[in-house]
C-alpha positions as CSV (number, residue, x, y, z in Angstrom):
1,X,-16.0,-46.6,-198.1
2,X,-16.5,-49.9,-196.5
3,X,-13.8,-52.2,-195.1
4,X,-13.5,-55.8,-195.9
5,X,-10.7,-58.2,-195.1
6,X,-10.6,-61.3,-197.3
7,X,-9.1,-64.2,-195.4
8,X,-11.3,-67.2,-195.5
9,X,-12.1,-69.3,-192.5
10,X,-13.7,-72.7,-192.5
11,X,-15.8,-74.6,-190.0
12,X,-17.1,-78.1,-190.7
13,X,-19.3,-80.7,-189.1
14,X,-20.5,-84.0,-190.5
15,X,-23.6,-86.0,-189.6
16,X,-24.7,-89.4,-190.8
17,X,-28.2,-90.7,-191.3
18,X,-28.4,-94.4,-192.3
19,X,-26.3,-94.9,-195.4
20,X,-26.3,-91.2,-196.3
21,X,-24.1,-88.4,-195.0
22,X,-24.5,-84.7,-195.0
23,X,-22.0,-82.0,-193.9
24,X,-22.1,-78.2,-193.4
25,X,-19.2,-75.8,-194.1
26,X,-19.1,-72.1,-193.6
27,X,-16.9,-69.7,-195.7
28,X,-16.6,-66.2,-194.4
29,X,-14.3,-63.2,-194.1
30,X,-12.3,-62.9,-191.0
31,X,-13.1,-59.2,-190.6
32,X,-16.7,-58.7,-191.7
33,X,-18.6,-55.6,-192.9
34,X,-20.8,-53.9,-190.3
35,X,-23.6,-54.0,-192.9
36,X,-25.4,-57.3,-192.8
37,X,-26.8,-56.6,-196.3
38,X,-23.2,-56.8,-197.6
39,X,-22.8,-60.3,-196.2
40,X,-25.3,-61.5,-198.9
41,X,-24.6,-58.9,-201.6
42,X,-20.8,-59.6,-201.7
43,X,-21.0,-63.3,-200.7
44,X,-19.0,-62.5,-197.5
45,X,-20.7,-65.3,-195.6
46,X,-21.8,-68.5,-197.2
47,X,-22.9,-72.0,-196.1
48,X,-22.3,-75.2,-198.1
49,X,-24.4,-78.3,-197.3
50,X,-23.0,-81.4,-198.9
51,X,-24.7,-84.8,-199.3
52,X,-23.8,-88.2,-200.7
53,X,-27.3,-88.6,-202.1
54,X,-30.4,-86.4,-202.7
55,X,-32.1,-85.1,-199.5
56,X,-34.6,-82.4,-198.6
57,X,-33.9,-79.5,-196.4
58,X,-37.2,-78.6,-194.8
59,X,-36.3,-76.3,-191.9
60,X,-33.4,-73.9,-191.3
61,X,-33.0,-72.0,-188.0
62,X,-30.2,-69.4,-187.7
63,X,-29.1,-67.5,-184.5
64,X,-26.8,-64.5,-184.4
65,X,-24.9,-63.7,-181.2
66,X,-22.8,-60.8,-180.1
67,X,-20.4,-61.5,-177.2
68,X,-22.6,-64.6,-176.3
69,X,-25.8,-62.5,-176.3
70,X,-28.5,-63.6,-178.7
71,X,-29.4,-60.6,-180.8
72,X,-31.6,-62.1,-183.6
73,X,-32.8,-65.4,-185.0
74,X,-34.7,-66.7,-188.1
75,X,-36.8,-69.7,-188.5
76,X,-37.8,-70.8,-192.0
77,X,-40.9,-72.6,-190.7
78,X,-42.5,-69.1,-190.4
79,X,-42.3,-68.9,-194.2
80,X,-41.1,-72.3,-195.3
81,X,-38.8,-72.9,-198.3
82,X,-38.1,-76.5,-199.3
83,X,-34.6,-77.1,-200.8
84,X,-34.0,-80.4,-202.6
85,X,-30.2,-81.1,-202.4
86,X,-28.6,-83.2,-205.1
87,X,-25.1,-84.7,-204.7
88,X,-22.6,-83.3,-204.1
89,X,-23.6,-80.0,-202.5
90,X,-25.6,-76.8,-202.5
91,X,-24.3,-73.3,-201.5
92,X,-26.6,-71.1,-199.5
93,X,-26.3,-67.4,-199.5
94,X,-26.7,-65.5,-196.2
95,X,-30.2,-64.4,-197.1
96,X,-31.1,-68.0,-197.8
97,X,-30.1,-69.4,-194.4
98,X,-30.8,-66.2,-192.5
99,X,-33.9,-64.7,-194.4
100,X,-34.5,-61.1,-193.7
101,X,-38.3,-61.8,-194.0
102,X,-38.2,-64.2,-191.1
103,X,-35.9,-62.2,-188.8
104,X,-36.8,-61.6,-185.1
105,X,-34.7,-59.1,-183.2
106,X,-34.0,-60.0,-179.6
107,X,-31.5,-57.7,-178.0
108,X,-32.0,-54.0,-177.4
109,X,-28.7,-53.3,-179.2
110,X,-30.4,-54.1,-182.5
111,X,-32.4,-50.9,-182.1
112,X,-29.4,-49.0,-183.4
113,X,-29.0,-51.4,-186.3
114,X,-32.6,-50.9,-187.3
115,X,-32.0,-47.1,-187.4
116,X,-28.5,-47.0,-188.9
117,X,-28.3,-50.3,-190.7
118,X,-24.9,-51.0,-189.1
119,X,-23.9,-53.5,-186.5
120,X,-21.7,-52.5,-183.6
121,X,-18.1,-53.5,-183.7
122,X,-17.3,-56.7,-181.9
123,X,-17.2,-60.5,-182.1
124,X,-20.2,-62.3,-183.5
125,X,-21.2,-65.9,-183.8
126,X,-23.7,-67.5,-186.3
127,X,-25.3,-70.8,-185.4
128,X,-27.3,-72.7,-188.1
129,X,-29.6,-75.6,-187.3
130,X,-30.9,-77.5,-190.4
131,X,-33.5,-80.3,-190.4
132,X,-32.8,-82.8,-193.2
133,X,-35.1,-85.5,-194.6
134,X,-33.8,-88.5,-196.5
135,X,-35.1,-92.0,-197.2
136,X,-33.8,-93.1,-193.8
137,X,-35.8,-90.5,-191.8
138,X,-34.8,-87.1,-190.5
139,X,-31.9,-85.7,-188.6
140,X,-30.5,-82.3,-187.5
141,X,-27.2,-80.8,-188.7
142,X,-25.9,-78.0,-186.5
143,X,-22.8,-75.9,-186.9
144,X,-21.5,-72.4,-185.9
145,X,-18.8,-70.0,-186.9
146,X,-17.4,-66.8,-185.3
147,X,-15.9,-63.6,-186.8
148,X,-15.1,-60.0,-186.0
149,X,-17.3,-57.1,-187.3
150,X,-15.3,-54.0,-188.1
151,X,-16.4,-50.4,-187.5
152,X,-17.6,-48.4,-190.4
153,X,-14.8,-46.5,-192.1
154,X,-15.2,-43.7,-194.6
155,X,-12.6,-42.5,-197.1
156,X,-12.7,-39.1,-198.6
157,X,-12.8,-38.8,-202.4
158,X,-10.1,-36.8,-204.1
159,X,-11.0,-36.9,-207.8
160,X,-13.0,-36.3,-209.8
161,X,-14.1,-33.2,-208.0
162,X,-17.8,-32.4,-207.3
163,X,-19.7,-31.3,-210.4
164,X,-16.8,-32.2,-212.7
165,X,-17.3,-32.6,-216.4
166,X,-15.9,-35.9,-217.9
167,X,-15.7,-37.2,-221.4
168,X,-18.6,-39.3,-222.7
169,X,-18.1,-42.9,-223.8
170,X,-17.2,-41.9,-227.4
171,X,-13.7,-40.9,-226.2
172,X,-12.6,-44.1,-224.3
173,X,-9.0,-42.9,-224.4
174,X,-9.9,-40.4,-221.7
175,X,-11.3,-42.7,-219.1
176,X,-12.0,-41.0,-215.8
177,X,-9.9,-42.1,-212.8
178,X,-11.4,-42.2,-209.3
179,X,-9.1,-41.6,-206.4
180,X,-9.7,-41.3,-202.6
181,X,-7.8,-40.8,-199.4
182,X,-6.9,-44.0,-197.5
183,X,-8.8,-44.5,-194.2
184,X,-7.0,-43.0,-191.2
185,X,-5.7,-44.3,-188.9
186,X,-4.4,-47.2,-191.0
187,X,-6.0,-50.4,-189.8
188,X,-3.9,-53.4,-189.0
189,X,-5.2,-55.3,-192.0
190,X,-5.5,-53.8,-195.5
191,X,-9.1,-52.3,-196.0
192,X,-11.4,-53.0,-198.9
193,X,-13.2,-50.0,-200.6
194,X,-16.5,-50.0,-202.3
195,X,-18.4,-47.4,-204.3
196,X,-21.0,-47.1,-207.0
197,X,-21.8,-44.8,-209.9
198,X,-25.5,-44.0,-210.5
199,X,-27.4,-41.7,-212.9
200,X,-29.2,-38.7,-211.4
201,X,-32.4,-38.3,-213.3
202,X,-34.1,-34.9,-213.8
203,X,-36.2,-33.9,-210.8
204,X,-34.4,-36.3,-208.5
205,X,-32.5,-35.4,-205.4
206,X,-29.2,-37.1,-204.8
207,X,-30.7,-39.0,-201.9
208,X,-33.5,-40.3,-204.1
209,X,-31.2,-41.3,-206.9
210,X,-28.8,-43.1,-204.5
211,X,-31.7,-45.0,-202.8
212,X,-33.6,-46.0,-206.0
213,X,-31.4,-46.0,-209.1
214,X,-29.4,-49.0,-210.2
215,X,-25.6,-49.0,-210.1
216,X,-24.0,-48.5,-213.5
217,X,-20.4,-49.1,-212.4
218,X,-19.4,-50.8,-209.1
219,X,-15.9,-51.0,-207.6
220,X,-14.8,-53.3,-204.8
221,X,-11.1,-53.6,-204.0
222,X,-8.2,-52.6,-201.8
223,X,-6.7,-49.9,-204.1
224,X,-7.2,-46.2,-203.4
225,X,-7.7,-45.5,-207.1
226,X,-9.9,-47.0,-209.8
227,X,-10.3,-46.5,-213.6
228,X,-13.4,-48.1,-215.2
229,X,-12.7,-50.4,-218.1
230,X,-13.7,-49.3,-221.6
231,X,-16.6,-51.7,-221.4
232,X,-17.8,-50.4,-218.1
233,X,-17.4,-46.8,-219.3
234,X,-19.9,-47.4,-222.1
235,X,-22.6,-47.4,-219.4
236,X,-22.1,-43.6,-219.1
237,X,-23.4,-41.3,-221.7
238,X,-22.7,-37.7,-222.6
239,X,-25.1,-34.9,-221.4
240,X,-26.2,-36.8,-218.3
241,X,-25.5,-36.3,-214.6
242,X,-24.1,-39.0,-212.4
243,X,-23.5,-39.4,-208.7
244,X,-20.9,-41.6,-207.1
245,X,-20.0,-42.6,-203.5
246,X,-20.0,-45.3,-200.9
């Protein structure tokens, strides 16, 4: 299971160009997942660009540092995307201001990330540099935010047991309950857990199903148990096999 701590931090900078004004504001978790893909998937790191009048964002450059060492950067000019911002603001997801397609890895420590998909535990800083065009010309807005990346924590599942038989969706009074052991040792801040349920098609291995099949039920929260709602449960059908996990 993955660990997320949800306490929002804010960092703001304001720049003026002629009679117009633009500002940037980060919103992020204090203790971030070690999976960068989660930053976008679960909106753990977002950037809001505000403006008093319509402007064009032509170029976005993003730098990621670990302990003051640059480990990667992106430059939207490699594959430009033009965003027209209307008042009052536009929210950018992590993948919009740090596009995976335009990423260049700098530090050797990213070799482990490319293999495992996980960042090392530590303190990270994101710096975003945006070029804005408006009727008065162009200017650059620059801001940064820092946060801690937690190590990967796994929690063992208790129920249902492996190869268990559960009721199909015609008997919603018997909804299956998922339970798991809490992470150990207990972290100083309450952890967040995440898991998915996917169908295992005939002829597929569990690894193939987990990598390629869509999630039918997703859980994300700080409880060590979860019962799908009756509506969620209708995604499961009798006579089929499902896999679940982190």
